[in-house]
C-alpha positions in Angstrom: -0.1 0.0 -0.1 1.5 3.2 -1.5 2.5 5.9 1.5 -0.2 8.6 1.8 2.6 11.2 1.8 5.4 10.1 -0.1 8.3 12.2 0.5 9.1 14.4 -2.4 12.3 14.2 -4.2 14.4 17.5 -4.9 15.4 18.6 -8.3 19.1 17.4 -7.2 17.7 14.1 -6.5 15.9 13.8 -9.9 18.7 15.1 -12.1 21.1 12.7 -10.0 18.6 9.7 -11.2 18.4 11.2 -14.7 22.2 10.9 -14.9 22.2 7.5 -13.2 19.7 6.0 -15.8 21.4 7.5 -18.7 24.8 6.0 -17.4 22.9 2.4 -17.3 20.9 2.6 -20.6 22.7 5.2 -22.8 26.2 5.7 -22.2 28.7 3.3 -20.8 31.8 5.7 -20.9 31.9 7.0 -17.1 34.7 9.2 -18.0 32.9 11.1 -20.5 29.2 10.7 -19.2 27.9 14.4 -18.5 29.4 15.2 -21.8 26.5 12.9 -23.4 24.1 13.8 -20.8 24.3 17.5 -21.2 24.4 17.6 -24.8 24.0 21.0 -26.2 23.3 22.5 -23.0 26.8 24.3 -23.0 26.2 25.7 -26.1 23.2 27.6 -24.8 25.4 29.6 -22.1 27.2 32.7 -22.7 31.2 32.7 -22.8 33.4 35.4 -21.2 31.8 38.2 -23.5 28.2 37.6 -23.1 28.0 36.0 -26.6 26.0 32.9 -27.0 27.1 30.5 -29.7 23.8 28.7 -30.2 21.2 31.4 -30.3 17.7 30.4 -30.4 15.6 31.3 -33.2 13.5 34.8 -33.0 10.8 34.4 -30.9 11.4 31.2 -29.5 10.2 30.5 -26.3 12.1 27.9 -23.5 9.4 26.5 -21.1 7.2 29.6 -22.1 9.9 31.9 -21.3 11.7 34.4 -23.9 15.4 34.2 -24.3 15.9 37.3 -22.2 14.0 35.6 -19.5 16.3 32.5 -19.9 19.3 34.7 -19.6 17.5 36.4 -16.6 17.2 33.2 -15.1 20.7 31.6 -16.2 22.2 34.5 -14.2 20.2 34.3 -11.3 21.0 30.6 -11.6 24.9 31.0 -11.9 24.6 33.6 -8.4 22.5 31.2 -6.8 24.7 28.1 -7.4 27.8 30.2 -6.0 29.8 29.0 -9.6 32.7 31.5 -10.5 31.3 33.5 -13.4 34.9 34.3 -14.7 35.9 30.5 -14.5 32.1 29.4 -16.1 33.0 32.2 -18.9 36.5 30.8 -19.6 34.8 27.4 -19.8 32.3 28.0 -22.0 35.0 30.0 -24.3 37.2 26.6 -24.3 34.1 24.5 -25.0 33.0 26.8 -28.1 36.4 26.9 -29.4 37.8 23.1 -29.1 34.5 21.5 -28.3 32.7 19.9 -25.4 34.7 17.1 -25.4 37.7 19.2 -23.9 36.0 19.6 -20.6 36.6 17.2 -17.8 33.9 15.4 -15.9 35.1 17.1 -12.8 34.6 20.4 -14.2 31.3 19.9 -15.7 30.3 18.7 -12.2 31.8 22.0 -10.6 30.6 24.6 -13.2 27.6 23.2 -15.2 25.8 20.8 -12.8 24.8 23.3 -10.2 23.6 26.3 -12.6 21.7 23.2 -14.8 20.0 22.3 -11.2 19.1 25.6 -10.5 17.3 26.1 -14.1 15.4 22.9 -13.3 14.3 24.0 -10.1 13.2 26.9 -11.8 10.7 25.0 -14.0 13.0 23.9 -16.9 12.8 20.5 -18.2 15.9 18.5 -19.3 14.6 18.6 -23.1 14.5 22.9 -22.8 18.0 22.6 -21.5 20.0 19.9 -23.4 18.0 20.0 -26.9 
């Protein structure tokens, strides 16, 4: 018999479970796990100059938000997560210039995952952020 008030999972727990599921079904290379799981997420983030490599189409929305609203949510997520803005910008520069495969699993976890989780907490889906 199910519990009447089952504990609700945090977004971090949900994301961790998604990554675990992905690692079992789709991506066996643990050293490059987040490379595959994040897919295009880094391409949606601004580099050190504030430029975005992969701009959405004009009037496109992400979870019903405009690209300007997404950028505001992104800036808020960076602030709330405590990720170093300079390190993030430099990392996005590296990805844009050399490709996401240049990033390490540890760097993805340190710089991208906290922002990803904060954006998910704001209502964005995995598909919104990675497609």
